[in-house]
MARZA-402637 format. One record per residue: z, x, y of N, C-alpha, C, CB in turn; residue in one letter; residue number from 1. Coordinates in Angstrom, 3 decimals, padded with zeros to 6 digits, always signed. Glycine has a CB too. Example, Ala and Ser with C-alpha at 12.3 -4.5 7.8 and 13.67 -1.06 7.14 Angstrom:
2
+----------+----------+----------+----------+----------+----------+----------+----------+----------+----------+----------+----------+---+-----+
|       nz |       nx |       ny |      caz |      cax |      cay |       cz |       cx |       cy |      cbz |      cbx |      cby | r |   k |
+----------+----------+----------+----------+----------+----------+----------+----------+----------+----------+----------+----------+---+-----+
| +007.800 | +013.190 | -005.690 | +007.800 | +012.300 | -004.500 | +007.800 | +013.200 | -003.300 | +009.046 | +011.308 | -004.473 | A |   1 |
| +007.080 | +012.850 | -002.250 | +007.140 | +013.670 | -001.060 | +007.870 | +012.900 | +000.030 | +005.725 | +014.084 | -000.598 | S |   2 |
+----------+----------+----------+----------+----------+----------+----------+----------+----------+----------+----------+----------+---+-----+
REM end
This chain:
154
+----------+----------+----------+----------+----------+----------+----------+----------+----------+----------+----------+----------+---+-----+
|       nz |       nx |       ny |      caz |      cax |      cay |       cz |       cx |       cy |      cbz |      cbx |      cby | r |   k |
+----------+----------+----------+----------+----------+----------+----------+----------+----------+----------+----------+----------+---+-----+
| +002.398 | +007.586 | -001.871 | +003.625 | +008.239 | -001.480 | +003.837 | +008.126 | +000.022 | +003.610 | +009.698 | -001.909 | M |   1 |
| +005.058 | +008.233 | +000.419 | +005.377 | +008.277 | +001.832 | +005.375 | +009.718 | +002.323 | +006.735 | +007.616 | +002.102 | G |   2 |
| +005.284 | +009.886 | +003.612 | +005.239 | +011.219 | +004.198 | +006.597 | +011.635 | +004.734 | +004.204 | +011.273 | +005.307 | F |   3 |
| +006.827 | +012.943 | +004.715 | +008.040 | +013.549 | +005.237 | +007.612 | +014.659 | +006.181 | +008.965 | +014.091 | +004.086 | V |   4 |
| +008.252 | +014.759 | +007.346 | +007.969 | +015.853 | +008.274 | +008.856 | +017.035 | +007.904 | +008.204 | +015.416 | +009.761 | I |   5 |
| +008.241 | +018.182 | +007.726 | +008.972 | +019.415 | +007.429 | +008.753 | +020.403 | +008.566 | +008.518 | +020.026 | +006.068 | E |   6 |
| +009.661 | +021.361 | +008.703 | +009.533 | +022.439 | +009.683 | +009.336 | +023.742 | +008.934 | +010.782 | +022.516 | +010.620 | T |   7 |
| +008.310 | +024.475 | +009.331 | +007.992 | +025.747 | +008.676 | +009.192 | +026.692 | +008.763 | +006.736 | +026.400 | +009.321 | R |   8 |
| +009.547 | +027.269 | +007.626 | +010.663 | +028.201 | +007.563 | +011.992 | +027.545 | +007.236 | +010.780 | +028.921 | +008.853 | G |   9 |
| +012.056 | +026.212 | +007.208 | +013.303 | +025.524 | +006.869 | +013.596 | +025.717 | +005.378 | +013.217 | +024.001 | +007.225 | A |  10 |
| +014.865 | +025.755 | +005.005 | +015.197 | +025.934 | +003.587 | +014.828 | +024.699 | +002.759 | +016.692 | +026.239 | +003.429 | P |  11 |
| +014.389 | +024.917 | +001.542 | +014.083 | +023.860 | +000.567 | +013.113 | +022.788 | +001.076 | +015.356 | +023.197 | +000.144 | N |  12 |
| +011.951 | +023.181 | +001.545 | +010.983 | +022.161 | +001.982 | +010.474 | +021.354 | +000.790 | +009.794 | +022.821 | +002.721 | P |  13 |
| +010.011 | +020.137 | +001.050 | +009.539 | +019.279 | -000.047 | +008.102 | +019.584 | -000.461 | +009.645 | +017.822 | +000.355 | S |  14 |
| +007.392 | +020.430 | +000.311 | +006.066 | +020.905 | -000.099 | +005.766 | +022.208 | +000.628 | +004.962 | +019.837 | +000.200 | C |  15 |
| +004.724 | +022.860 | +000.205 | +004.323 | +024.135 | +000.785 | +003.518 | +023.908 | +002.070 | +003.500 | +024.954 | -000.231 | D |  16 |
| +003.813 | +024.678 | +003.084 | +003.102 | +024.578 | +004.366 | +001.590 | +024.682 | +004.175 | +003.581 | +025.673 | +005.328 | Y |  17 |
| +001.140 | +025.607 | +003.342 | -000.296 | +025.837 | +003.164 | -000.999 | +024.665 | +002.481 | -000.520 | +027.099 | +002.359 | L |  18 |
| -000.290 | +023.898 | +001.672 | -000.915 | +022.764 | +000.985 | -000.809 | +021.461 | +001.773 | -000.285 | +022.580 | -000.375 | S |  19 |
| -000.161 | +021.492 | +002.914 | +000.008 | +020.293 | +003.724 | -001.332 | +019.821 | +004.287 | +000.998 | +020.555 | +004.862 | S |  20 |
| -001.571 | +018.507 | +004.270 | -002.820 | +017.994 | +004.833 | -002.853 | +018.030 | +006.362 | -003.043 | +016.582 | +004.362 | P |  21 |
| -001.670 | +018.053 | +007.000 | -001.611 | +018.028 | +008.456 | -000.540 | +018.997 | +008.948 | -001.328 | +016.597 | +008.970 | I |  22 |
| -000.938 | +019.879 | +009.862 | -000.015 | +020.861 | +010.439 | -000.163 | +020.808 | +011.961 | -000.301 | +022.316 | +009.887 | K |  23 |
| +000.954 | +020.780 | +012.668 | +000.953 | +020.837 | +014.124 | +002.075 | +021.779 | +014.522 | +001.133 | +019.408 | +014.774 | V |  24 |
| +001.692 | +022.897 | +015.075 | +002.693 | +023.897 | +015.439 | +003.445 | +024.347 | +014.199 | +003.674 | +023.340 | +016.492 | G |  25 |
| +004.768 | +024.290 | +014.261 | +005.563 | +024.699 | +013.103 | +005.988 | +023.505 | +012.233 | +006.798 | +025.462 | +013.571 | N |  26 |
| +005.464 | +022.329 | +012.528 | +005.775 | +021.159 | +011.708 | +004.567 | +020.756 | +010.882 | +006.234 | +019.986 | +012.585 | Q |  27 |
| +004.829 | +020.155 | +009.722 | +003.760 | +019.739 | +008.825 | +004.222 | +018.555 | +007.990 | +003.319 | +020.904 | +007.918 | Y |  28 |
| +003.237 | +017.815 | +007.450 | +003.540 | +016.641 | +006.631 | +003.484 | +016.979 | +005.153 | +002.571 | +015.504 | +006.943 | L |  29 |
| +004.392 | +016.388 | +004.407 | +004.384 | +016.461 | +002.947 | +004.297 | +015.026 | +002.433 | +005.669 | +017.207 | +002.386 | C |  30 |
| +003.514 | +014.807 | +001.390 | +003.417 | +013.458 | +000.819 | +004.399 | +013.302 | -000.341 | +001.971 | +013.167 | +000.342 | D |  31 |
| +005.653 | +013.614 | -000.065 | +006.692 | +013.609 | -001.086 | +007.766 | +012.548 | -000.846 | +007.335 | +014.965 | -001.155 | T |  32 |
| +007.558 | +011.688 | +000.131 | +008.538 | +010.649 | +000.416 | +008.448 | +009.499 | -000.572 | +008.353 | +010.131 | +001.824 | G |  33 |
| +009.341 | +008.561 | -000.450 | +009.324 | +007.369 | -001.300 | +008.032 | +006.588 | -001.079 | +010.554 | +006.473 | -001.012 | L |  34 |
| +007.518 | +005.936 | -002.103 | +006.296 | +005.140 | -001.919 | +006.478 | +004.095 | -000.814 | +005.903 | +004.447 | -003.241 | P |  35 |
| +005.497 | +004.029 | +000.083 | +005.439 | +003.051 | +001.178 | +006.559 | +003.211 | +002.201 | +005.485 | +001.660 | +000.615 | Y |  36 |
| +007.256 | +004.334 | +002.161 | +008.362 | +004.528 | +003.099 | +007.850 | +004.886 | +004.486 | +009.306 | +005.619 | +002.593 | A |  37 |
| +008.447 | +004.279 | +005.472 | +008.187 | +004.648 | +006.851 | +008.938 | +005.946 | +007.126 | +008.619 | +003.511 | +007.843 | T |  38 |
| +008.303 | +006.865 | +007.824 | +008.939 | +008.157 | +008.077 | +010.206 | +007.975 | +008.900 | +007.970 | +009.108 | +008.796 | M |  39 |
| +011.230 | +008.776 | +008.598 | +012.488 | +008.721 | +009.341 | +012.252 | +008.921 | +010.835 | +013.463 | +009.779 | +008.816 | D |  40 |
| +011.275 | +009.761 | +011.176 | +010.937 | +010.013 | +012.576 | +010.626 | +008.707 | +013.304 | +009.741 | +010.973 | +012.674 | W |  41 |
| +009.962 | +007.792 | +012.618 | +009.608 | +006.505 | +013.222 | +010.859 | +005.711 | +013.566 | +008.709 | +005.693 | +012.279 | T |  42 |
| +011.803 | +005.669 | +012.647 | +013.033 | +004.903 | +012.886 | +013.842 | +005.521 | +014.012 | +013.883 | +004.829 | +011.609 | W |  43 |
| +013.799 | +006.836 | +014.127 | +014.610 | +007.534 | +015.123 | +013.972 | +007.543 | +016.508 | +014.858 | +008.950 | +014.676 | Q |  44 |
| +012.701 | +007.249 | +016.610 | +011.985 | +007.345 | +017.882 | +012.270 | +006.118 | +018.752 | +010.466 | +007.490 | +017.639 | N |  45 |
| +012.950 | +006.298 | +019.882 | +013.276 | +005.153 | +020.739 | +012.055 | +004.552 | +021.438 | +014.288 | +005.570 | +021.776 | P |  46 |
| +010.933 | +005.275 | +021.439 | +009.728 | +004.780 | +022.099 | +008.894 | +003.867 | +021.205 | +008.885 | +005.942 | +022.557 | N |  47 |
| +009.235 | +003.774 | +019.931 | +008.518 | +002.898 | +019.006 | +009.328 | +001.631 | +018.794 | +008.247 | +003.611 | +017.651 | L |  48 |
| +008.686 | +000.499 | +018.984 | +009.411 | -000.772 | +018.871 | +009.207 | -001.450 | +017.522 | +008.979 | -001.711 | +019.973 | T |  49 |
| +008.231 | -000.987 | +016.731 | +007.987 | -001.661 | +015.470 | +007.202 | -000.833 | +014.478 | +007.274 | -002.929 | +015.717 | G |  50 |
| +007.080 | -001.377 | +013.289 | +006.367 | -000.713 | +012.193 | +005.425 | -001.711 | +011.523 | +007.367 | -000.119 | +011.155 | V |  51 |
| +004.435 | -001.163 | +010.859 | +003.499 | -001.952 | +010.060 | +003.746 | -001.587 | +008.603 | +001.994 | -001.688 | +010.480 | F |  52 |
| +004.251 | -002.508 | +007.829 | +004.549 | -002.280 | +006.416 | +003.354 | -002.780 | +005.612 | +005.884 | -003.003 | +005.975 | I |  53 |
| +002.676 | -001.868 | +004.923 | +001.475 | -002.215 | +004.160 | +001.701 | -001.833 | +002.702 | +000.206 | -001.498 | +004.737 | R |  54 |
| +001.776 | -002.839 | +001.858 | +002.030 | -002.640 | +000.431 | +000.772 | -002.944 | -000.372 | +003.201 | -003.526 | -000.046 | L |  55 |
| +000.666 | -002.364 | -001.556 | -000.478 | -002.637 | -002.427 | -000.164 | -003.836 | -003.322 | -000.831 | -001.387 | -003.288 | R |  56 |
| -001.105 | -004.774 | -003.377 | -000.945 | -005.969 | -004.194 | -000.669 | -005.588 | -005.649 | -002.199 | -006.858 | -004.099 | W |  57 |
| -001.398 | -004.618 | -006.201 | -001.229 | -004.268 | -007.605 | +000.128 | -003.644 | -007.903 | -002.316 | -003.324 | -008.027 | D |  58 |
| +000.786 | -003.077 | -006.909 | +002.109 | -002.492 | -007.127 | +003.198 | -003.561 | -006.994 | +002.362 | -001.340 | -006.127 | E |  59 |
| +003.002 | -004.495 | -006.077 | +003.973 | -005.563 | -005.870 | +003.887 | -006.603 | -006.991 | +003.749 | -006.232 | -004.504 | V |  60 |
| +002.683 | -006.855 | -007.506 | +002.422 | -007.908 | -008.492 | +001.642 | -007.309 | -009.683 | +001.621 | -009.097 | -007.838 | N |  61 |
| +002.317 | -006.455 | -010.508 | +001.602 | -005.748 | -011.575 | +001.111 | -006.646 | -012.713 | +002.488 | -004.692 | -012.143 | P |  62 |
| +001.722 | -007.813 | -012.887 | +001.326 | -008.780 | -013.916 | +001.577 | -010.175 | -013.364 | +002.114 | -008.552 | -015.263 | R |  63 |
| +000.924 | -011.183 | -013.924 | +001.158 | -012.545 | -013.424 | +002.644 | -012.907 | -013.483 | +000.336 | -013.563 | -014.239 | P |  64 |
| +003.143 | -013.403 | -012.399 | +004.534 | -013.842 | -012.351 | +005.552 | -012.724 | -012.255 | +004.829 | -014.647 | -013.542 | G |  65 |
| +005.113 | -011.478 | -012.212 | +006.023 | -010.329 | -012.120 | +005.855 | -009.699 | -010.740 | +005.740 | -009.276 | -013.261 | V |  66 |
| +006.964 | -009.551 | -010.020 | +006.923 | -009.020 | -008.669 | +007.972 | -007.929 | -008.499 | +007.139 | -010.137 | -007.643 | Y |  67 |
| +007.627 | -006.899 | -007.766 | +008.561 | -005.823 | -007.440 | +008.615 | -005.731 | -005.916 | +008.124 | -004.442 | -008.095 | D |  68 |
| +009.672 | -006.261 | -005.362 | +009.833 | -006.308 | -003.912 | +010.680 | -005.143 | -003.404 | +010.465 | -007.631 | -003.496 | W |  69 |
| +010.950 | -004.134 | -004.236 | +011.842 | -003.035 | -003.878 | +011.431 | -002.346 | -002.584 | +011.885 | -002.025 | -004.995 | T |  70 |
| +010.179 | -001.894 | -002.504 | +009.718 | -001.166 | -001.317 | +009.738 | -002.072 | -000.092 | +008.299 | -000.606 | -001.539 | A |  71 |
| +009.312 | -003.313 | -000.241 | +009.295 | -004.236 | +000.887 | +010.714 | -004.475 | +001.397 | +008.634 | -005.569 | +000.486 | M |  72 |
| +011.637 | -004.766 | +000.494 | +013.023 | -005.009 | +000.895 | +013.607 | -003.790 | +001.615 | +013.882 | -005.361 | -000.334 | D |  73 |
| +013.364 | -002.604 | +001.060 | +013.889 | -001.368 | +001.650 | +013.382 | -001.192 | +003.084 | +013.489 | -000.146 | +000.791 | R |  74 |
| +012.075 | -001.385 | +003.289 | +011.489 | -001.170 | +004.615 | +011.907 | -002.242 | +005.621 | +009.975 | -001.136 | +004.510 | E |  75 |
| +011.991 | -003.481 | +005.181 | +012.440 | -004.545 | +006.085 | +013.896 | -004.321 | +006.478 | +012.268 | -005.934 | +005.424 | I |  76 |
| +014.732 | -003.932 | +005.509 | +016.139 | -003.658 | +005.823 | +016.269 | -002.517 | +006.826 | +016.915 | -003.320 | +004.544 | E |  77 |
| +015.443 | -001.457 | +006.675 | +015.465 | -000.351 | +007.639 | +015.057 | -000.843 | +009.023 | +014.530 | +000.790 | +007.182 | K |  78 |
| +014.013 | -001.645 | +009.085 | +013.543 | -002.152 | +010.376 | +014.642 | -002.965 | +011.064 | +012.273 | -003.015 | +010.192 | A |  79 |
| +015.290 | -003.824 | +010.324 | +016.343 | -004.676 | +010.896 | +017.522 | -003.813 | +011.363 | +016.824 | -005.733 | +009.854 | V |  80 |
| +017.939 | -002.846 | +010.524 | +019.056 | -001.962 | +010.902 | +018.758 | -001.179 | +012.176 | +019.368 | -000.988 | +009.765 | R |  81 |
| +017.505 | -000.789 | +012.348 | +017.118 | +000.018 | +013.518 | +016.687 | -000.842 | +014.708 | +015.986 | +000.968 | +013.142 | Q |  82 |
| +016.701 | -002.155 | +014.551 | +016.309 | -003.046 | +015.634 | +014.821 | -002.988 | +015.955 | +017.094 | -002.720 | +016.861 | G |  83 |
| +014.004 | -002.720 | +014.928 | +012.556 | -002.617 | +015.125 | +011.875 | -003.892 | +014.638 | +011.986 | -001.379 | +014.383 | K |  84 |
| +010.780 | -004.236 | +015.281 | +009.924 | -005.316 | +014.812 | +009.134 | -004.802 | +013.615 | +008.972 | -005.827 | +015.945 | L |  85 |
| +008.636 | -005.708 | +012.782 | +007.771 | -005.267 | +011.692 | +006.704 | -006.310 | +011.407 | +008.592 | -004.988 | +010.427 | Y |  86 |
| +005.568 | -005.817 | +010.942 | +004.490 | -006.652 | +010.427 | +004.313 | -006.271 | +008.974 | +003.151 | -006.473 | +011.245 | S |  87 |
| +003.841 | -007.216 | +008.172 | +003.744 | -007.000 | +006.736 | +002.370 | -007.417 | +006.242 | +004.843 | -007.773 | +005.990 | L |  88 |
| +001.776 | -006.600 | +005.358 | +000.512 | -006.981 | +004.728 | +000.479 | -006.466 | +003.299 | -000.694 | -006.437 | +005.529 | S |  89 |
| -000.398 | -007.066 | +002.508 | -000.604 | -006.654 | +001.123 | -002.064 | -006.256 | +000.969 | -000.217 | -007.795 | +000.118 | F |  90 |
| -002.284 | -005.014 | +000.568 | -003.632 | -004.464 | +000.462 | -004.262 | -004.811 | -000.872 | -003.608 | -002.954 | +000.648 | K |  91 |
| -005.461 | -005.344 | -000.808 | -006.326 | -005.490 | -001.977 | -007.511 | -004.570 | -001.705 | -006.780 | -007.015 | -002.223 | A |  92 |
| -008.360 | -004.380 | -002.645 | -009.517 | -003.512 | -002.440 | -009.580 | -002.454 | -003.517 | -009.469 | -002.858 | -001.059 | G |  93 |
| -010.261 | -001.342 | -003.223 | -010.481 | -000.319 | -004.252 | -009.172 | +000.227 | -004.796 | -011.318 | +000.822 | -003.693 | S |  94 |
| -008.161 | +000.315 | -003.984 | -006.826 | +000.682 | -004.446 | -005.896 | -000.398 | -003.939 | -006.389 | +002.120 | -003.943 | K |  95 |
| -005.565 | -001.309 | -004.794 | -004.692 | -002.398 | -004.389 | -004.902 | -003.673 | -005.178 | -004.884 | -002.679 | -002.950 | G |  96 |
| -006.099 | -003.883 | -005.710 | -006.354 | -005.099 | -006.483 | -005.841 | -004.910 | -007.909 | -007.872 | -005.447 | -006.487 | T |  97 |
| -004.976 | -005.798 | -008.393 | -004.505 | -005.668 | -009.776 | -005.637 | -005.965 | -010.765 | -003.311 | -006.617 | -010.031 | P |  98 |
| -005.762 | -005.137 | -011.771 | -006.843 | -005.301 | -012.739 | -006.664 | -006.533 | -013.621 | -006.943 | -004.073 | -013.605 | Q |  99 |
| -005.444 | -007.027 | -013.754 | -005.225 | -008.182 | -014.622 | -005.932 | -009.440 | -014.106 | -003.735 | -008.449 | -014.757 | W | 100 |
| -006.270 | -009.518 | -012.817 | -006.935 | -010.723 | -012.306 | -008.341 | -010.886 | -012.878 | -007.003 | -010.680 | -010.784 | I | 101 |
| -008.917 | -009.805 | -013.437 | -010.264 | -009.848 | -014.014 | -010.249 | -010.120 | -015.518 | -010.984 | -008.539 | -013.743 | F | 102 |
| -009.078 | -010.175 | -016.117 | -008.946 | -010.299 | -017.574 | -008.611 | -011.744 | -017.948 | -007.851 | -009.332 | -018.113 | D | 103 |
| -009.546 | -012.462 | -018.611 | -009.275 | -013.864 | -018.972 | -008.091 | -014.022 | -019.918 | -010.502 | -014.474 | -019.608 | P | 104 |
| -007.797 | -012.985 | -020.717 | -006.653 | -013.063 | -021.621 | -005.332 | -013.069 | -020.846 | -006.679 | -011.891 | -022.609 | A | 105 |
| -005.341 | -012.534 | -019.642 | -004.120 | -012.482 | -018.833 | -004.153 | -013.535 | -017.721 | -003.939 | -011.077 | -018.227 | I | 106 |
| -005.251 | -013.605 | -016.982 | -005.348 | -014.521 | -015.838 | -005.682 | -015.951 | -016.257 | -006.399 | -014.021 | -014.864 | A | 107 |
| -006.155 | -016.137 | -017.504 | -006.467 | -017.479 | -017.998 | -007.539 | -018.164 | -017.175 | -005.223 | -018.329 | -018.010 | G | 108 |
| -007.274 | -019.406 | -016.796 | -008.245 | -020.197 | -016.035 | -008.445 | -019.666 | -014.619 | -007.800 | -021.646 | -015.977 | A | 109 |
| -007.578 | -018.734 | -014.193 | -007.667 | -018.186 | -012.840 | -008.394 | -016.848 | -012.784 | -006.289 | -018.027 | -012.264 | N | 110 |
| -009.130 | -016.500 | -013.837 | -009.814 | -015.206 | -013.870 | -010.764 | -015.082 | -012.672 | -010.594 | -015.035 | -015.204 | V | 111 |
| -010.813 | -013.870 | -012.119 | -011.656 | -013.572 | -010.962 | -012.876 | -012.801 | -011.436 | -010.872 | -012.764 | -009.881 | V | 112 |
| -014.034 | -013.169 | -010.915 | -015.272 | -012.471 | -011.265 | -015.252 | -011.074 | -010.654 | -016.520 | -013.268 | -010.779 | K | 113 |
| -015.603 | -010.069 | -011.473 | -015.676 | -008.679 | -010.995 | -016.919 | -008.470 | -010.149 | -015.674 | -007.692 | -012.179 | R | 114 |
| -016.751 | -007.811 | -009.034 | -017.861 | -007.388 | -008.199 | -017.773 | -005.867 | -008.087 | -017.826 | -008.085 | -006.780 | L | 115 |
| -018.879 | -005.185 | -008.354 | -018.874 | -003.725 | -008.285 | -019.731 | -003.283 | -007.115 | -019.385 | -003.096 | -009.609 | T | 116 |
| -019.149 | -002.412 | -006.302 | -019.813 | -001.889 | -005.120 | -019.744 | -000.373 | -005.145 | -019.176 | -002.449 | -003.826 | F | 117 |
| -020.684 | +000.252 | -004.449 | -020.602 | +001.685 | -004.237 | -020.604 | +001.927 | -002.734 | -021.779 | +002.441 | -004.943 | Q | 118 |
| -019.580 | +002.596 | -002.276 | -019.464 | +002.950 | -000.867 | -020.476 | +004.049 | -000.590 | -018.004 | +003.408 | -000.499 | D | 119 |
| -021.577 | +003.695 | +000.030 | -022.678 | +004.636 | +000.253 | -022.643 | +005.113 | +001.699 | -024.055 | +003.980 | -000.076 | D | 120 |
| -021.681 | +005.996 | +001.984 | -021.537 | +006.446 | +003.366 | -022.265 | +007.754 | +003.672 | -020.088 | +006.606 | +003.684 | D | 121 |
| -023.120 | +008.187 | +002.745 | -023.903 | +009.386 | +003.037 | -025.316 | +009.233 | +002.493 | -023.230 | +010.639 | +002.440 | D | 122 |
| -026.165 | +010.193 | +002.768 | -027.568 | +010.083 | +002.378 | -027.806 | +010.280 | +000.886 | -028.376 | +011.080 | +003.139 | E | 123 |
| -026.856 | +010.861 | +000.177 | -027.053 | +011.168 | -001.239 | -026.645 | +010.031 | -002.166 | -026.283 | +012.401 | -001.599 | N | 124 |
| -026.105 | +008.964 | -001.643 | -025.669 | +007.850 | -002.485 | -024.478 | +008.209 | -003.357 | -026.808 | +007.386 | -003.356 | G | 125 |
| -023.633 | +009.101 | -002.870 | -022.504 | +009.590 | -003.666 | -021.199 | +008.909 | -003.300 | -022.357 | +011.082 | -003.496 | C | 126 |
| -021.251 | +007.683 | -002.894 | -020.032 | +006.998 | -002.498 | -019.161 | +006.636 | -003.684 | -020.366 | +005.761 | -001.723 | G | 127 |
| -017.977 | +006.147 | -003.401 | -017.000 | +005.751 | -004.409 | -017.389 | +004.391 | -004.987 | -015.570 | +005.704 | -003.806 | V | 128 |
| -017.359 | +004.275 | -006.316 | -017.622 | +003.003 | -006.980 | -016.316 | +002.210 | -007.023 | -018.203 | +003.220 | -008.423 | V | 129 |
| -016.387 | +000.941 | -006.616 | -015.196 | +000.094 | -006.567 | -015.452 | -001.212 | -007.302 | -014.781 | -000.184 | -005.109 | M | 130 |
| -014.469 | -001.667 | -008.046 | -014.504 | -003.000 | -008.639 | -013.520 | -003.854 | -007.857 | -014.152 | -002.971 | -010.180 | T | 131 |
| -014.043 | -004.909 | -007.260 | -013.238 | -005.747 | -006.389 | -013.384 | -007.211 | -006.767 | -013.630 | -005.536 | -004.931 | L | 132 |
| -012.488 | -008.002 | -006.272 | -012.618 | -009.439 | -006.344 | -013.016 | -009.942 | -004.976 | -011.312 | -010.103 | -006.830 | G | 133 |
| -013.871 | -010.921 | -004.931 | -014.315 | -011.449 | -003.646 | -013.262 | -012.386 | -003.060 | -015.658 | -012.183 | -003.800 | S | 134 |
| -012.883 | -012.188 | -001.812 | -011.975 | -013.136 | -001.163 | -012.570 | -014.534 | -001.049 | -011.603 | -012.633 | +000.212 | P | 135 |
| -013.877 | -014.672 | -001.263 | -014.509 | -015.987 | -001.256 | -014.314 | -016.710 | -002.589 | -015.997 | -015.852 | -000.947 | A | 136 |
| -013.922 | -015.994 | -003.640 | -013.685 | -016.585 | -004.958 | -012.387 | -017.401 | -004.882 | -013.599 | -015.472 | -006.080 | D | 137 |
| -012.421 | -018.700 | -005.204 | -011.210 | -019.528 | -005.119 | -010.054 | -018.992 | -005.971 | -011.532 | -020.947 | -005.546 | P | 138 |
| -010.380 | -018.399 | -007.136 | -009.313 | -017.846 | -007.974 | -008.686 | -016.606 | -007.339 | -009.856 | -017.502 | -009.363 | N | 139 |
| -009.511 | -015.778 | -006.691 | -008.969 | -014.620 | -005.977 | -007.985 | -015.088 | -004.908 | -010.109 | -013.782 | -005.337 | F | 140 |
| -008.400 | -016.046 | -004.107 | -007.536 | -016.557 | -003.032 | -006.257 | -017.161 | -003.608 | -008.286 | -017.611 | -002.188 | R | 141 |
| -006.404 | -017.899 | -004.699 | -005.245 | -018.538 | -005.317 | -004.223 | -017.494 | -005.764 | -005.681 | -019.399 | -006.511 | K | 142 |
| -004.687 | -016.458 | -006.476 | -003.782 | -015.429 | -006.987 | -003.191 | -014.580 | -005.862 | -004.516 | -014.534 | -007.979 | L | 143 |
| -003.997 | -014.237 | -004.872 | -003.525 | -013.430 | -003.748 | -002.513 | -014.210 | -002.916 | -004.706 | -012.983 | -002.869 | Y | 144 |
| -002.786 | -015.484 | -002.668 | -001.911 | -016.289 | -001.822 | -000.553 | -016.575 | -002.444 | -002.582 | -017.579 | -001.497 | N | 145 |
| -000.441 | -016.414 | -003.758 | +000.864 | -016.587 | -004.396 | +001.878 | -015.612 | -003.799 | +000.755 | -016.380 | -005.925 | V | 146 |
| +001.407 | -014.447 | -003.343 | +002.300 | -013.475 | -002.705 | +002.976 | -014.066 | -001.468 | +001.522 | -012.212 | -002.323 | L | 147 |
| +002.298 | -014.970 | -000.769 | +002.791 | -015.474 | +000.496 | +003.477 | -016.825 | +000.391 | +001.674 | -015.566 | +001.458 | F | 148 |
| +002.991 | -017.681 | -000.506 | +003.537 | -019.040 | -000.536 | +004.175 | -019.408 | -001.862 | +002.458 | -020.023 | -000.223 | I | 149 |
| +004.130 | -018.504 | -002.827 | +004.811 | -018.717 | -004.093 | +003.991 | -019.515 | -005.094 | +006.106 | -019.410 | -003.852 | G | 150 |
| +004.317 | -019.358 | -006.385 | +003.544 | -019.996 | -007.445 | +003.749 | -021.500 | -007.542 | +003.887 | -019.374 | -008.750 | P | 151 |
| +004.822 | -022.025 | -007.000 | +005.096 | -023.460 | -007.125 | +004.041 | -024.308 | -006.430 | +006.466 | -023.783 | -006.554 | A | 152 |
| +003.306 | -023.740 | -005.491 | +002.315 | -024.518 | -004.754 | +001.017 | -024.694 | -005.514 | +002.033 | -023.869 | -003.439 | S | 153 |
| +000.867 | -024.033 | -006.670 | -000.399 | -024.137 | -007.422 | -000.212 | -024.928 | -008.670 | -000.949 | -022.765 | -007.769 | F | 154 |
+----------+----------+----------+----------+----------+----------+----------+----------+----------+----------+----------+----------+---+-----+
REM end
């Protein structure tokens, strides 16, 4: 979800002040905005010259050959209207890699080998378990790069 800045005491807030993850003075963030939306504050701030648009691969490309560019188009159009520069990336990883790339029935000859890792950032070994595709796997690179150069090149 995207974030929205709310002011404490304003009518009809999009979330409760007490449940907000971040509070500064009488303002707080709510995670009730459109997915991947840049906050309106960013567009309105004359001191910011650009934005970083980061989309999830699994949301943009939920199935082979199926793409949803809605969020990307919306954010790029906002950047252009506001005269802001933008950078664009597609996130893969624990939240971002489409699961269909691991399924031979869907990915066919381009199936990616599953790699399972546990993020062990504490002494108890209680990290998050992740199933990822290796960027060193030629099929992973092939499927991921279709986002940038299109399927006709393969």
